[in-house]
PQR file of N, CA, C, O and H, with PARSE charges and radii, in Angstrom:
ATOM      1  N   MET A   1      68.929 105.208 194.112 -0.4000 1.5000
ATOM      2  CA  MET A   1      70.052 104.735 193.330 -0.0000 2.0000
ATOM      3  C   MET A   1      71.305 104.811 194.195  0.5500 1.7000
ATOM      4  O   MET A   1      71.596 105.844 194.797 -0.5500 1.4000
ATOM      5  N   GLU A   2      72.028 103.723 194.248 -0.4000 1.5000
ATOM      6  CA  GLU A   2      73.224 103.716 195.090 -0.0000 2.0000
ATOM      7  C   GLU A   2      74.335 104.571 194.478  0.5500 1.7000
ATOM      8  O   GLU A   2      74.296 104.911 193.296 -0.5500 1.4000
ATOM      9  H   GLU A   2      71.792 102.883 193.759  0.4000 1.0000
ATOM     10  N   LYS A   3      75.303 104.903 195.290 -0.4000 1.5000
ATOM     11  CA  LYS A   3      76.383 105.808 194.888 -0.0000 2.0000
ATOM     12  C   LYS A   3      77.146 105.287 193.671  0.5500 1.7000
ATOM     13  O   LYS A   3      77.430 106.050 192.747 -0.5500 1.4000
ATOM     14  H   LYS A   3      75.334 104.627 196.251  0.4000 1.0000
ATOM     15  N   ARG A   4      77.476 104.002 193.663 -0.4000 1.5000
ATOM     16  CA  ARG A   4      78.228 103.426 192.533 -0.0000 2.0000
ATOM     17  C   ARG A   4      77.422 103.520 191.249  0.5500 1.7000
ATOM     18  O   ARG A   4      77.958 103.874 190.199 -0.5500 1.4000
ATOM     19  H   ARG A   4      77.245 103.383 194.413  0.4000 1.0000
ATOM     20  N   ARG A   5      76.138 103.205 191.328 -0.4000 1.5000
ATOM     21  CA  ARG A   5      75.296 103.248 190.127 -0.0000 2.0000
ATOM     22  C   ARG A   5      75.211 104.673 189.574  0.5500 1.7000
ATOM     23  O   ARG A   5      75.253 104.879 188.362 -0.5500 1.4000
ATOM     24  H   ARG A   5      75.702 102.918 192.181  0.4000 1.0000
ATOM     25  N   LYS A   6      75.092 105.645 190.467 -0.4000 1.5000
ATOM     26  CA  LYS A   6      75.065 107.045 190.035 -0.0000 2.0000
ATOM     27  C   LYS A   6      76.362 107.408 189.307  0.5500 1.7000
ATOM     28  O   LYS A   6      76.339 108.097 188.287 -0.5500 1.4000
ATOM     29  H   LYS A   6      75.058 105.478 191.452  0.4000 1.0000
ATOM     30  N   GLU A   7      77.483 106.941 189.839 -0.4000 1.5000
ATOM     31  CA  GLU A   7      78.779 107.215 189.211 -0.0000 2.0000
ATOM     32  C   GLU A   7      78.866 106.548 187.836  0.5500 1.7000
ATOM     33  O   GLU A   7      79.390 107.142 186.893 -0.5500 1.4000
ATOM     34  H   GLU A   7      77.501 106.382 190.668  0.4000 1.0000
ATOM     35  N   MET A   8      78.364 105.337 187.716 -0.4000 1.5000
ATOM     36  CA  MET A   8      78.376 104.642 186.417 -0.0000 2.0000
ATOM     37  C   MET A   8      77.468 105.355 185.407  0.5500 1.7000
ATOM     38  O   MET A   8      77.804 105.441 184.226 -0.5500 1.4000
ATOM     39  H   MET A   8      77.938 104.855 188.481  0.4000 1.0000
ATOM     40  N   GLU A   9      76.342 105.857 185.860 -0.4000 1.5000
ATOM     41  CA  GLU A   9      75.443 106.618 184.986 -0.0000 2.0000
ATOM     42  C   GLU A   9      76.128 107.905 184.520  0.5500 1.7000
ATOM     43  O   GLU A   9      75.982 108.315 183.368 -0.5500 1.4000
ATOM     44  H   GLU A   9      76.069 105.788 186.819  0.4000 1.0000
ATOM     45  N   ARG A  10      76.874 108.533 185.425 -0.4000 1.5000
ATOM     46  CA  ARG A  10      77.625 109.743 185.063 -0.0000 2.0000
ATOM     47  C   ARG A  10      78.686 109.416 184.019  0.5500 1.7000
ATOM     48  O   ARG A  10      78.857 110.157 183.051 -0.5500 1.4000
ATOM     49  H   ARG A  10      76.993 108.201 186.361  0.4000 1.0000
ATOM     50  N   MET A  11      79.396 108.310 184.212 -0.4000 1.5000
ATOM     51  CA  MET A  11      80.411 107.885 183.252 -0.0000 2.0000
ATOM     52  C   MET A  11      79.783 107.566 181.892  0.5500 1.7000
ATOM     53  O   MET A  11      80.362 107.878 180.851 -0.5500 1.4000
ATOM     54  H   MET A  11      79.256 107.708 184.998  0.4000 1.0000
ATOM     55  N   ALA A  12      78.622 106.957 181.903 -0.4000 1.5000
ATOM     56  CA  ALA A  12      77.918 106.636 180.655 -0.0000 2.0000
ATOM     57  C   ALA A  12      77.587 107.919 179.890  0.5500 1.7000
ATOM     58  O   ALA A  12      77.730 107.969 178.669 -0.5500 1.4000
ATOM     59  H   ALA A  12      78.152 106.704 182.749  0.4000 1.0000
ATOM     60  N   ARG A  13      77.143 108.959 180.609 -0.4000 1.5000
ATOM     61  CA  ARG A  13      76.847 110.237 179.960 -0.0000 2.0000
ATOM     62  C   ARG A  13      78.117 110.852 179.368  0.5500 1.7000
ATOM     63  O   ARG A  13      78.086 111.429 178.280 -0.5500 1.4000
ATOM     64  H   ARG A  13      77.027 108.919 181.601  0.4000 1.0000
ATOM     65  N   LEU A  14      79.239 110.724 180.094 -0.4000 1.5000
ATOM     66  CA  LEU A  14      80.511 111.250 179.583 -0.0000 2.0000
ATOM     67  C   LEU A  14      80.939 110.506 178.317  0.5500 1.7000
ATOM     68  O   LEU A  14      81.362 111.128 177.343 -0.5500 1.4000
ATOM     69  H   LEU A  14      79.265 110.256 180.977  0.4000 1.0000
ATOM     70  N   TYR A  15      80.831 109.177 178.331 -0.4000 1.5000
ATOM     71  CA  TYR A  15      81.147 108.390 177.127 -0.0000 2.0000
ATOM     72  C   TYR A  15      80.244 108.811 175.969  0.5500 1.7000
ATOM     73  O   TYR A  15      80.715 108.967 174.843 -0.5500 1.4000
ATOM     74  H   TYR A  15      80.487 108.672 179.122  0.4000 1.0000
ATOM     75  N   MET A  16      78.957 108.995 176.236 -0.4000 1.5000
ATOM     76  CA  MET A  16      78.014 109.369 175.199 -0.0000 2.0000
ATOM     77  C   MET A  16      78.378 110.745 174.624  0.5500 1.7000
ATOM     78  O   MET A  16      78.365 110.931 173.407 -0.5500 1.4000
ATOM     79  H   MET A  16      78.574 108.868 177.151  0.4000 1.0000
ATOM     80  N   ASP A  17      78.699 111.698 175.488 -0.4000 1.5000
ATOM     81  CA  ASP A  17      79.107 113.024 175.026 -0.0000 2.0000
ATOM     82  C   ASP A  17      80.367 112.940 174.171  0.5500 1.7000
ATOM     83  O   ASP A  17      80.458 113.579 173.124 -0.5500 1.4000
ATOM     84  H   ASP A  17      78.709 111.547 176.477  0.4000 1.0000
ATOM     85  N   TYR A  18      81.337 112.147 174.622 -0.4000 1.5000
ATOM     86  CA  TYR A  18      82.593 111.993 173.887 -0.0000 2.0000
ATOM     87  C   TYR A  18      82.354 111.363 172.516  0.5500 1.7000
ATOM     88  O   TYR A  18      82.839 111.862 171.500 -0.5500 1.4000
ATOM     89  H   TYR A  18      81.264 111.627 175.473  0.4000 1.0000
ATOM     90  N   LEU A  19      81.602 110.265 172.498 -0.4000 1.5000
ATOM     91  CA  LEU A  19      81.371 109.553 171.240 -0.0000 2.0000
ATOM     92  C   LEU A  19      80.545 110.369 170.249  0.5500 1.7000
ATOM     93  O   LEU A  19      80.704 110.213 169.038 -0.5500 1.4000
ATOM     94  H   LEU A  19      81.209 109.860 173.323  0.4000 1.0000
ATOM     95  N   ASN A  20      79.677 111.224 170.740 -0.4000 1.5000
ATOM     96  CA  ASN A  20      78.865 112.055 169.861 -0.0000 2.0000
ATOM     97  C   ASN A  20      79.534 113.383 169.519  0.5500 1.7000
ATOM     98  O   ASN A  20      78.980 114.188 168.770 -0.5500 1.4000
ATOM     99  H   ASN A  20      79.547 111.350 171.724  0.4000 1.0000
ATOM    100  N   GLY A  21      80.715 113.607 170.064 -0.4000 1.5000
ATOM    101  CA  GLY A  21      81.471 114.828 169.778 -0.0000 2.0000
ATOM    102  C   GLY A  21      82.470 114.608 168.652  0.5500 1.7000
ATOM    103  O   GLY A  21      82.494 113.539 168.041 -0.5500 1.4000
ATOM    104  H   GLY A  21      81.166 112.954 170.672  0.4000 1.0000
ATOM    105  N   PRO A  22      83.283 115.601 168.377 -0.5600 1.5000
ATOM    106  CA  PRO A  22      84.223 115.528 167.251  0.2800 2.0000
ATOM    107  C   PRO A  22      85.271 114.413 167.373  0.5500 1.7000
ATOM    108  O   PRO A  22      85.708 113.869 166.358 -0.5500 1.4000
ATOM    109  N   PHE A  23      85.675 114.069 168.590 -0.4000 1.5000
ATOM    110  CA  PHE A  23      86.697 113.042 168.757 -0.0000 2.0000
ATOM    111  C   PHE A  23      86.146 111.622 168.624  0.5500 1.7000
ATOM    112  O   PHE A  23      86.903 110.687 168.366 -0.5500 1.4000
ATOM    113  H   PHE A  23      85.320 114.510 169.414  0.4000 1.0000
ATOM    114  N   GLY A  24      84.852 111.459 168.794 -0.4000 1.5000
ATOM    115  CA  GLY A  24      84.249 110.137 168.702 -0.0000 2.0000
ATOM    116  C   GLY A  24      83.726 109.781 167.325  0.5500 1.7000
ATOM    117  O   GLY A  24      83.219 108.677 167.124 -0.5500 1.4000
ATOM    118  H   GLY A  24      84.237 112.219 169.003  0.4000 1.0000
ATOM    119  N   LYS A  25      83.839 110.693 166.373 -0.4000 1.5000
ATOM    120  CA  LYS A  25      83.305 110.455 165.028 -0.0000 2.0000
ATOM    121  C   LYS A  25      83.881 109.199 164.377  0.5500 1.7000
ATOM    122  O   LYS A  25      83.154 108.457 163.716 -0.5500 1.4000
ATOM    123  H   LYS A  25      84.250 111.589 166.536  0.4000 1.0000
ATOM    124  N   LYS A  26      85.181 108.955 164.558 -0.4000 1.5000
ATOM    125  CA  LYS A  26      85.803 107.777 163.940 -0.0000 2.0000
ATOM    126  C   LYS A  26      85.228 106.487 164.500  0.5500 1.7000
ATOM    127  O   LYS A  26      85.047 105.515 163.767 -0.5500 1.4000
ATOM    128  H   LYS A  26      85.771 109.557 165.095  0.4000 1.0000
ATOM    129  N   VAL A  27      84.942 106.475 165.785 -0.4000 1.5000
ATOM    130  CA  VAL A  27      84.357 105.284 166.406 -0.0000 2.0000
ATOM    131  C   VAL A  27      82.969 105.047 165.832  0.5500 1.7000
ATOM    132  O   VAL A  27      82.651 103.929 165.426 -0.5500 1.4000
ATOM    133  H   VAL A  27      85.089 107.265 166.380  0.4000 1.0000
ATOM    134  N   LEU A  28      82.142 106.080 165.792 -0.4000 1.5000
ATOM    135  CA  LEU A  28      80.778 105.939 165.275 -0.0000 2.0000
ATOM    136  C   LEU A  28      80.773 105.611 163.795  0.5500 1.7000
ATOM    137  O   LEU A  28      79.925 104.853 163.324 -0.5500 1.4000
ATOM    138  H   LEU A  28      82.401 106.988 166.122  0.4000 1.0000
ATOM    139  N   LYS A  29      81.717 106.177 163.062 -0.4000 1.5000
ATOM    140  CA  LYS A  29      81.802 105.908 161.624 -0.0000 2.0000
ATOM    141  C   LYS A  29      82.085 104.426 161.367  0.5500 1.7000
ATOM    142  O   LYS A  29      81.647 103.872 160.358 -0.5500 1.4000
ATOM    143  H   LYS A  29      82.406 106.793 163.444  0.4000 1.0000
ATOM    144  N   GLY A  30      82.816 103.791 162.280 -0.4000 1.5000
ATOM    145  CA  GLY A  30      83.149 102.374 162.146 -0.0000 2.0000
ATOM    146  C   GLY A  30      82.011 101.430 162.505  0.5500 1.7000
ATOM    147  O   GLY A  30      82.102 100.230 162.250 -0.5500 1.4000
ATOM    148  H   GLY A  30      83.171 104.241 163.099  0.4000 1.0000
ATOM    149  N   LEU A  31      80.948 101.950 163.089 -0.4000 1.5000
ATOM    150  CA  LEU A  31      79.801 101.123 163.470 -0.0000 2.0000
ATOM    151  C   LEU A  31      78.659 101.293 162.480  0.5500 1.7000
ATOM    152  O   LEU A  31      78.382 102.401 162.019 -0.5500 1.4000
ATOM    153  H   LEU A  31      80.874 102.925 163.297  0.4000 1.0000
ATOM    154  N   LYS A  32      78.010 100.203 162.163 -0.4000 1.5000
ATOM    155  CA  LYS A  32      76.791 100.269 161.362 -0.0000 2.0000
ATOM    156  C   LYS A  32      75.632 100.593 162.295  0.5500 1.7000
ATOM    157  O   LYS A  32      75.728 100.402 163.507 -0.5500 1.4000
ATOM    158  H   LYS A  32      78.235  99.304 162.538  0.4000 1.0000
ATOM    159  N   GLU A  33      74.554 101.075 161.731 -0.4000 1.5000
ATOM    160  CA  GLU A  33      73.359 101.379 162.516 -0.0000 2.0000
ATOM    161  C   GLU A  33      72.907 100.132 163.277  0.5500 1.7000
ATOM    162  O   GLU A  33      72.747  99.066 162.683 -0.5500 1.4000
ATOM    163  H   GLU A  33      74.476 101.230 160.746  0.4000 1.0000
ATOM    164  N   GLY A  34      72.704 100.264 164.573 -0.4000 1.5000
ATOM    165  CA  GLY A  34      72.284  99.146 165.411 -0.0000 2.0000
ATOM    166  C   GLY A  34      73.436  98.354 166.011  0.5500 1.7000
ATOM    167  O   GLY A  34      73.225  97.580 166.944 -0.5500 1.4000
ATOM    168  H   GLY A  34      72.834 101.130 165.055  0.4000 1.0000
ATOM    169  N   GLU A  35      74.640  98.529 165.500 -0.4000 1.5000
ATOM    170  CA  GLU A  35      75.812  97.841 166.057 -0.0000 2.0000
ATOM    171  C   GLU A  35      76.277  98.545 167.320  0.5500 1.7000
ATOM    172  O   GLU A  35      75.917  99.693 167.580 -0.5500 1.4000
ATOM    173  H   GLU A  35      74.811  99.157 164.741  0.4000 1.0000
ATOM    174  N   GLY A  36      77.078  97.842 168.094 -0.4000 1.5000
ATOM    175  CA  GLY A  36      77.595  98.445 169.300 -0.0000 2.0000
ATOM    176  C   GLY A  36      78.682  97.612 169.924  0.5500 1.7000
ATOM    177  O   GLY A  36      79.174  96.653 169.328 -0.5500 1.4000
ATOM    178  H   GLY A  36      77.371  96.910 167.883  0.4000 1.0000
ATOM    179  N   PHE A  37      79.051  97.985 171.125 -0.4000 1.5000
ATOM    180  CA  PHE A  37      80.049  97.254 171.898 -0.0000 2.0000
ATOM    181  C   PHE A  37      79.742  97.454 173.373  0.5500 1.7000
ATOM    182  O   PHE A  37      78.950  98.318 173.750 -0.5500 1.4000
ATOM    183  H   PHE A  37      78.651  98.764 171.609  0.4000 1.0000
ATOM    184  N   SER A  38      80.381  96.641 174.194 -0.4000 1.5000
ATOM    185  CA  SER A  38      80.152  96.701 175.639 -0.0000 2.0000
ATOM    186  C   SER A  38      81.450  96.970 176.374  0.5500 1.7000
ATOM    187  O   SER A  38      82.520  96.514 175.968 -0.5500 1.4000
ATOM    188  H   SER A  38      81.024  95.939 173.888  0.4000 1.0000
ATOM    189  N   ILE A  39      81.341  97.711 177.452 -0.4000 1.5000
ATOM    190  CA  ILE A  39      82.460  97.978 178.355 -0.0000 2.0000
ATOM    191  C   ILE A  39      82.087  97.346 179.687  0.5500 1.7000
ATOM    192  O   ILE A  39      81.097  97.725 180.313 -0.5500 1.4000
ATOM    193  H   ILE A  39      80.472  98.082 177.782  0.4000 1.0000
ATOM    194  N   LEU A  40      82.884  96.385 180.108 -0.4000 1.5000
ATOM    195  CA  LEU A  40      82.599  95.663 181.347 -0.0000 2.0000
ATOM    196  C   LEU A  40      83.309  96.305 182.524  0.5500 1.7000
ATOM    197  O   LEU A  40      84.483  96.664 182.437 -0.5500 1.4000
ATOM    198  H   LEU A  40      83.688  96.077 179.600  0.4000 1.0000
ATOM    199  N   SER A  41      82.593  96.444 183.611 -0.4000 1.5000
ATOM    200  CA  SER A  41      83.202  96.852 184.875 -0.0000 2.0000
ATOM    201  C   SER A  41      82.963  95.717 185.866  0.5500 1.7000
ATOM    202  O   SER A  41      82.450  94.659 185.503 -0.5500 1.4000
ATOM    203  H   SER A  41      81.639  96.153 183.681  0.4000 1.0000
ATOM    204  N   LYS A  42      83.332  95.945 187.087 -0.4000 1.5000
ATOM    205  CA  LYS A  42      83.186  94.903 188.108 -0.0000 2.0000
ATOM    206  C   LYS A  42      81.739  94.457 188.276  0.5500 1.7000
ATOM    207  O   LYS A  42      81.467  93.261 188.383 -0.5500 1.4000
ATOM    208  H   LYS A  42      83.749  96.805 187.382  0.4000 1.0000
ATOM    209  N   GLU A  43      80.812  95.409 188.299 -0.4000 1.5000
ATOM    210  CA  GLU A  43      79.415  95.089 188.599 -0.0000 2.0000
ATOM    211  C   GLU A  43      78.431  95.449 187.487  0.5500 1.7000
ATOM    212  O   GLU A  43      77.278  95.019 187.511 -0.5500 1.4000
ATOM    213  H   GLU A  43      81.033  96.381 188.212  0.4000 1.0000
ATOM    214  N   GLU A  44      78.891  96.241 186.508 -0.4000 1.5000
ATOM    215  CA  GLU A  44      77.978  96.722 185.475 -0.0000 2.0000
ATOM    216  C   GLU A  44      78.551  96.482 184.084  0.5500 1.7000
ATOM    217  O   GLU A  44      79.726  96.160 183.908 -0.5500 1.4000
ATOM    218  H   GLU A  44      79.828  96.590 186.488  0.4000 1.0000
ATOM    219  N   VAL A  45      77.669  96.652 183.111 -0.4000 1.5000
ATOM    220  CA  VAL A  45      78.045  96.635 181.699 -0.0000 2.0000
ATOM    221  C   VAL A  45      77.543  97.948 181.112  0.5500 1.7000
ATOM    222  O   VAL A  45      76.372  98.297 181.264 -0.5500 1.4000
ATOM    223  H   VAL A  45      76.715  96.913 183.254  0.4000 1.0000
ATOM    224  N   MET A  46      78.437  98.676 180.439 -0.4000 1.5000
ATOM    225  CA  MET A  46      78.010  99.848 179.691 -0.0000 2.0000
ATOM    226  C   MET A  46      77.872  99.404 178.240  0.5500 1.7000
ATOM    227  O   MET A  46      78.859  99.044 177.599 -0.5500 1.4000
ATOM    228  H   MET A  46      79.388  98.392 180.316  0.4000 1.0000
ATOM    229  N   LYS A  47      76.657  99.430 177.732 -0.4000 1.5000
ATOM    230  CA  LYS A  47      76.385  99.023 176.358 -0.0000 2.0000
ATOM    231  C   LYS A  47      76.274 100.259 175.483  0.5500 1.7000
ATOM    232  O   LYS A  47      75.432 101.128 175.708 -0.5500 1.4000
ATOM    233  H   LYS A  47      75.855  99.722 178.253  0.4000 1.0000
ATOM    234  N   VAL A  48      77.143 100.320 174.480 -0.4000 1.5000
ATOM    235  CA  VAL A  48      77.172 101.433 173.535 -0.0000 2.0000
ATOM    236  C   VAL A  48      76.559 100.935 172.231  0.5500 1.7000
ATOM    237  O   VAL A  48      76.987  99.917 171.687 -0.5500 1.4000
ATOM    238  H   VAL A  48      77.827  99.614 174.297  0.4000 1.0000
ATOM    239  N   THR A  49      75.559 101.653 171.732 -0.4000 1.5000
ATOM    240  CA  THR A  49      74.890 101.276 170.492 -0.0000 2.0000
ATOM    241  C   THR A  49      74.743 102.509 169.616  0.5500 1.7000
ATOM    242  O   THR A  49      74.487 103.608 170.108 -0.5500 1.4000
ATOM    243  H   THR A  49      75.211 102.480 172.173  0.4000 1.0000
ATOM    244  N   LYS A  50      74.908 102.314 168.296 -0.4000 1.5000
ATOM    245  CA  LYS A  50      74.671 103.405 167.355 -0.0000 2.0000
ATOM    246  C   LYS A  50      73.199 103.368 166.951  0.5500 1.7000
ATOM    247  O   LYS A  50      72.736 102.405 166.340 -0.5500 1.4000
ATOM    248  H   LYS A  50      75.116 101.421 167.896  0.4000 1.0000
ATOM    249  N   GLU A  51      72.480 104.421 167.298 -0.4000 1.5000
ATOM    250  CA  GLU A  51      71.061 104.529 166.990 -0.0000 2.0000
ATOM    251  C   GLU A  51      70.801 105.879 166.329  0.5500 1.7000
ATOM    252  O   GLU A  51      71.102 106.928 166.899 -0.5500 1.4000
ATOM    253  H   GLU A  51      72.856 105.203 167.795  0.4000 1.0000
ATOM    254  N   ARG A  52      70.244 105.844 165.130 -0.4000 1.5000
ATOM    255  CA  ARG A  52      69.959 107.062 164.350 -0.0000 2.0000
ATOM    256  C   ARG A  52      71.203 107.935 164.211  0.5500 1.7000
ATOM    257  O   ARG A  52      71.124 109.162 164.270 -0.5500 1.4000
ATOM    258  H   ARG A  52      70.000 104.992 164.666  0.4000 1.0000
ATOM    259  N   GLY A  53      72.355 107.283 164.024 -0.4000 1.5000
ATOM    260  CA  GLY A  53      73.605 108.001 163.808 -0.0000 2.0000
ATOM    261  C   GLY A  53      74.277 108.535 165.054  0.5500 1.7000
ATOM    262  O   GLY A  53      75.322 109.179 164.961 -0.5500 1.4000
ATOM    263  H   GLY A  53      72.418 106.286 163.975  0.4000 1.0000
ATOM    264  N   LYS A  54      73.704 108.283 166.217 -0.4000 1.5000
ATOM    265  CA  LYS A  54      74.259 108.780 167.481 -0.0000 2.0000
ATOM    266  C   LYS A  54      74.584 107.620 168.409  0.5500 1.7000
ATOM    267  O   LYS A  54      73.974 106.554 168.329 -0.5500 1.4000
ATOM    268  H   LYS A  54      72.855 107.760 166.294  0.4000 1.0000
ATOM    269  N   ALA A  55      75.554 107.841 169.290 -0.4000 1.5000
ATOM    270  CA  ALA A  55      75.887 106.844 170.305 -0.0000 2.0000
ATOM    271  C   ALA A  55      74.909 106.939 171.460  0.5500 1.7000
ATOM    272  O   ALA A  55      74.626 108.023 171.969 -0.5500 1.4000
ATOM    273  H   ALA A  55      76.050 108.707 169.355  0.4000 1.0000
ATOM    274  N   ILE A  56      74.401 105.796 171.861 -0.4000 1.5000
ATOM    275  CA  ILE A  56      73.544 105.687 173.040 -0.0000 2.0000
ATOM    276  C   ILE A  56      74.268 104.752 174.009  0.5500 1.7000
ATOM    277  O   ILE A  56      74.661 103.648 173.630 -0.5500 1.4000
ATOM    278  H   ILE A  56      74.630 104.915 171.448  0.4000 1.0000
ATOM    279  N   VAL A  57      74.443 105.188 175.247 -0.4000 1.5000
ATOM    280  CA  VAL A  57      75.143 104.377 176.251 -0.0000 2.0000
ATOM    281  C   VAL A  57      74.176 104.067 177.383  0.5500 1.7000
ATOM    282  O   VAL A  57      73.584 104.964 177.982 -0.5500 1.4000
ATOM    283  H   VAL A  57      74.124 106.084 175.555  0.4000 1.0000
ATOM    284  N   ARG A  58      74.032 102.774 177.661 -0.4000 1.5000
ATOM    285  CA  ARG A  58      73.145 102.322 178.737 -0.0000 2.0000
ATOM    286  C   ARG A  58      73.958 101.532 179.757  0.5500 1.7000
ATOM    287  O   ARG A  58      74.894 100.819 179.396 -0.5500 1.4000
ATOM    288  H   ARG A  58      74.513 102.046 177.174  0.4000 1.0000
ATOM    289  N   VAL A  59      73.602 101.662 181.011 -0.4000 1.5000
ATOM    290  CA  VAL A  59      74.252 100.911 182.081 -0.0000 2.0000
ATOM    291  C   VAL A  59      73.298  99.817 182.541  0.5500 1.7000
ATOM    292  O   VAL A  59      72.135 100.079 182.847 -0.5500 1.4000
ATOM    293  H   VAL A  59      72.841 102.242 181.304  0.4000 1.0000
ATOM    294  N   GLU A  60      73.807  98.582 182.586 -0.4000 1.5000
ATOM    295  CA  GLU A  60      73.014  97.449 183.054 -0.0000 2.0000
ATOM    296  C   GLU A  60      73.813  96.683 184.095  0.5500 1.7000
ATOM    297  O   GLU A  60      75.043  96.732 184.092 -0.5500 1.4000
ATOM    298  H   GLU A  60      74.752  98.369 182.338  0.4000 1.0000
ATOM    299  N   ASP A  61      73.133  95.984 184.977 -0.4000 1.5000
ATOM    300  CA  ASP A  61      73.813  95.158 185.961 -0.0000 2.0000
ATOM    301  C   ASP A  61      74.496  94.000 185.257  0.5500 1.7000
ATOM    302  O   ASP A  61      73.881  93.327 184.430 -0.5500 1.4000
ATOM    303  H   ASP A  61      72.134  95.945 184.979  0.4000 1.0000
ATOM    304  N   ARG A  62      75.743  93.765 185.572 -0.4000 1.5000
ATOM    305  CA  ARG A  62      76.514  92.697 184.938 -0.0000 2.0000
ATOM    306  C   ARG A  62      76.035  91.327 185.381  0.5500 1.7000
ATOM    307  O   ARG A  62      76.107  90.372 184.607 -0.5500 1.4000
ATOM    308  H   ARG A  62      76.243  94.312 186.244  0.4000 1.0000
ATOM    309  N   ILE A  63      75.555  91.211 186.589 -0.4000 1.5000
ATOM    310  CA  ILE A  63      75.129  89.919 187.129 -0.0000 2.0000
ATOM    311  C   ILE A  63      73.962  89.340 186.339  0.5500 1.7000
ATOM    312  O   ILE A  63      73.899  88.128 186.132 -0.5500 1.4000
ATOM    313  H   ILE A  63      75.496  91.987 187.218  0.4000 1.0000
ATOM    314  N   SER A  64      73.038  90.189 185.896 -0.4000 1.5000
ATOM    315  CA  SER A  64      71.845  89.688 185.224 -0.0000 2.0000
ATOM    316  C   SER A  64      71.951  89.667 183.706  0.5500 1.7000
ATOM    317  O   SER A  64      71.083  89.097 183.045 -0.5500 1.4000
ATOM    318  H   SER A  64      73.089  91.173 186.064  0.4000 1.0000
ATOM    319  N   THR A  65      72.991  90.275 183.132 -0.4000 1.5000
ATOM    320  CA  THR A  65      73.103  90.356 181.681 -0.0000 2.0000
ATOM    321  C   THR A  65      74.546  90.140 181.259  0.5500 1.7000
ATOM    322  O   THR A  65      75.463  90.718 181.843 -0.5500 1.4000
ATOM    323  H   THR A  65      73.696  90.738 183.669  0.4000 1.0000
ATOM    324  N   ASP A  66      74.750  89.301 180.239 -0.4000 1.5000
ATOM    325  CA  ASP A  66      76.101  89.183 179.705 -0.0000 2.0000
ATOM    326  C   ASP A  66      76.245  90.150 178.542  0.5500 1.7000
ATOM    327  O   ASP A  66      75.302  90.882 178.243 -0.5500 1.4000
ATOM    328  H   ASP A  66      74.005  88.831 179.765  0.4000 1.0000
ATOM    329  N   ILE A  67      77.399  90.175 177.874 -0.4000 1.5000
ATOM    330  CA  ILE A  67      77.658  91.183 176.859 -0.0000 2.0000
ATOM    331  C   ILE A  67      76.810  91.006 175.605  0.5500 1.7000
ATOM    332  O   ILE A  67      76.716  91.936 174.803 -0.5500 1.4000
ATOM    333  H   ILE A  67      78.165  89.580 178.118  0.4000 1.0000
ATOM    334  N   ARG A  68      76.197  89.858 175.410 -0.4000 1.5000
ATOM    335  CA  ARG A  68      75.308  89.647 174.264 -0.0000 2.0000
ATOM    336  C   ARG A  68      73.867  89.999 174.616  0.5500 1.7000
ATOM    337  O   ARG A  68      73.004  90.029 173.738 -0.5500 1.4000
ATOM    338  H   ARG A  68      76.274  89.103 176.061  0.4000 1.0000
ATOM    339  N   GLY A  69      73.600  90.262 175.884 -0.4000 1.5000
ATOM    340  CA  GLY A  69      72.250  90.585 176.304 -0.0000 2.0000
ATOM    341  C   GLY A  69      71.472  89.362 176.772  0.5500 1.7000
ATOM    342  O   GLY A  69      70.292  89.466 177.107 -0.5500 1.4000
ATOM    343  H   GLY A  69      74.301  90.238 176.598  0.4000 1.0000
ATOM    344  N   ASP A  70      72.136  88.188 176.798 -0.4000 1.5000
ATOM    345  CA  ASP A  70      71.476  86.975 177.267 -0.0000 2.0000
ATOM    346  C   ASP A  70      71.443  86.954 178.781  0.5500 1.7000
ATOM    347  O   ASP A  70      72.352  87.465 179.436 -0.5500 1.4000
ATOM    348  H   ASP A  70      73.094  88.103 176.527  0.4000 1.0000
ATOM    349  N   SER A  71      70.413  86.372 179.328 -0.4000 1.5000
ATOM    350  CA  SER A  71      70.293  86.276 180.768 -0.0000 2.0000
ATOM    351  C   SER A  71      71.278  85.214 181.284  0.5500 1.7000
ATOM    352  O   SER A  71      71.391  84.135 180.702 -0.5500 1.4000
ATOM    353  H   SER A  71      69.675  85.958 178.796  0.4000 1.0000
ATOM    354  N   ILE A  72      71.974  85.519 182.354 -0.4000 1.5000
ATOM    355  CA  ILE A  72      72.913  84.575 182.966 -0.0000 2.0000
ATOM    356  C   ILE A  72      72.800  84.674 184.479  0.5500 1.7000
ATOM    357  O   ILE A  72      72.181  85.593 185.016 -0.5500 1.4000
ATOM    358  H   ILE A  72      71.883  86.395 182.827  0.4000 1.0000
ATOM    359  N   THR A  73      73.405  83.718 185.146 -0.4000 1.5000
ATOM    360  CA  THR A  73      73.358  83.751 186.599 -0.0000 2.0000
ATOM    361  C   THR A  73      74.633  84.295 187.209  0.5500 1.7000
ATOM    362  O   THR A  73      74.601  84.845 188.309 -0.5500 1.4000
ATOM    363  H   THR A  73      73.908  82.971 184.710  0.4000 1.0000
ATOM    364  N   ASN A  74      75.761  84.154 186.518 -0.4000 1.5000
ATOM    365  CA  ASN A  74      77.031  84.609 187.069 -0.0000 2.0000
ATOM    366  C   ASN A  74      78.045  84.728 185.948  0.5500 1.7000
ATOM    367  O   ASN A  74      77.998  83.956 184.990 -0.5500 1.4000
ATOM    368  H   ASN A  74      75.787  83.708 185.624  0.4000 1.0000
ATOM    369  N   LEU A  75      78.969  85.690 186.052 -0.4000 1.5000
ATOM    370  CA  LEU A  75      80.058  85.814 185.073 -0.0000 2.0000
ATOM    371  C   LEU A  75      81.348  85.390 185.704  0.5500 1.7000
ATOM    372  O   LEU A  75      82.392  85.417 185.052 -0.5500 1.4000
ATOM    373  H   LEU A  75      79.007  86.317 186.830  0.4000 1.0000
TER
END
């Protein structure tokens, strides 16, 4: 795993900890089960989804996936 990807994975864990903690309750409360949002960076997309009442954050390559999850060639 390259250095940037490791850093993005670390950031995803921090977002997940924050959203599942006391300060993130309002954000999760505003989402229905299965709903989510995306955070775009230069090369990656962090996808936040509410699953079983908890925030799950996944990092995906931005080049191969757009914010809806559809396959694309370039953004």
